[in-house]
N, C-alpha and C positions, 0 to 999 in steps of 0.2 A: 454637461451638467447632469443629464439624466443617468448616464452610466455611473458616475461617481456617487450619486444619490442612491441608486440601486445597490451598489456595493456596500455602502454604509448600512443600509437597511437589511441586507441579507447575509452579511458575514457573521457566522456564529461566534459567540464570545470565547469559546475554547480556542478558535483559530487566532484570536487576538490575545490569548493568554491572560484573560481577565477573569477574576473570581469575585464572588460576592464578598462584601465586607460589612462591618458594623455601620459605616457611613453610607455605603451603597449596596444594600442587600438585594435590590430588585433590578435597577436600571444602571447600565454602564455608558449609554450614549443617548442624547436627545436630539431629535431633528425637528426643525420647525419649517413648514411650508407656508409662506405668506404671500398671497396674491397682491401685487401692487395695483393692478387694474385687470381688465379683461384679457390682456395679452401677456403681461409680464409677471413672472414668478420669481420669488427669492427663496432659496433654501439655505438655512443656516444650521450648523450642527456643532455640538460641544460634546466632548468625550471625557470620561473619567481619567484618561491618560493625559488630559490637558490639550489634546488636539482640537482644533476648531477651524472651520472654513465657511465661506459664503459662496454660493453658486447662484447664478441667475441664468435665465434663458436668453439673455442679451450678452453683450461683450464683457460685462463686469464680473469679477470674481476675486476672491482672496483665498488662497490655499496655503496651508502650512502655518497656521497660527501658533502651533506648538513651540515655535522658536522664540516666543516672546512671553516672559514671565507673567505680565498682566493679562494676557490672553489665556494662558494656562489656568490661572486662578479663576477667571471668569467662567471658563468652560466647565471646570469642576463644580463651581457654584451652581450652574444650571442643572447639572446632573444630580447634585445633592438635593436641590429643591424638588426635582421631579419624583423623588422616592415617595413623597407623601401622596402623590396622585396616581401611583401605579395601580392600586386595587380598583379604582373606579374607571380607569381607562379600559377601552374595549379591545380584546385580543383581535388581531387582524393577520391575514396571510397575503393580502394584496395591499398595495401602497399607492393609491391614486393621489393626484394633486387635488387640493380643495377647489370648490367652486368659488368664484369671487364673493367677497363679503364674509368668507370663512377662513380661519387659520387652522391648520392641523399641527399637532405636536405628536410625533412618533416617539414613544418611549421604548428604546431598544434594550431589552433586558436579557438576563441570564436564562430565562425560560421563554423567549420569544418576543414578539413586537406587539405593542399596544398603542392605540391611538386615542387622542383627545381632540374633539372638534370644538372650536370656539368661534363666536361671532367677533370678527375683526374690530368692528367699531367699539364694542364694549371692552375689548382688550385694550385698545388705545386710550379709552376714557378711564381705564383703571377700575371699572365697575364689574368686570367679569370675574368669576371665581378663580379662573386660571391666569388672571392678570399678572400674578407674580412671575410666572414663566415668561410671559410676553415681555415684561420689564427687564428680566434678566437677560433675555435674548437681545433686547435693544442695547443693553450695556455691553454685551459680547460683540455685537456688530460695531459699536463705536470703537471698541478696543482693537478689533480686527482692521478697521479702516485707518486708525491712527498708526498701526504697525506697517501699513502698506506704503511704499514709496510713492510719491505723487507722480 
C-alpha cells in the first residue's frame, strides 16, 4: 500500500501525459487517507484518467478500477469536484498519514500537491465544508467494491 500511495503522490503530471483543461485546470488526481481506527488506514484515489483504487494496510484492496465504466465516471467526478478546493488547500512536499479522527485529501495537481485536512466525524455527518469530497469518495468506494469479484 505505502509504495503505491507514494507513487501516486510523487509521479509528475508530465510523466502521466496529463494537461490542464477547462474541466480540470488545477488537479488531475485526488487521494483520500481515511483512518478507520487507531491501526487501520484506507487510501482511495481517483484520477482524471478514470483510474481508481483502494489500498489498506490490511489484506483488502481493489486495484484497477479503470476497467469499469461506472468507476471511471465516479473517479472523474471526484477530480472535477476537487478543482473548487485547490486554492484553499495547503501546498505540501511531505505526505504523512492523518492522525485518527482526521481525514486527508491530497489534491495532486499540475503544479504540485496540496492537502486538505478535515475532521472525519463532521465529514461523515455531512456538516464539514469538504463533505462533498468525502461523499464522492464514498460513492467511488462503493463502485470499486461492486466491481470486485467476491
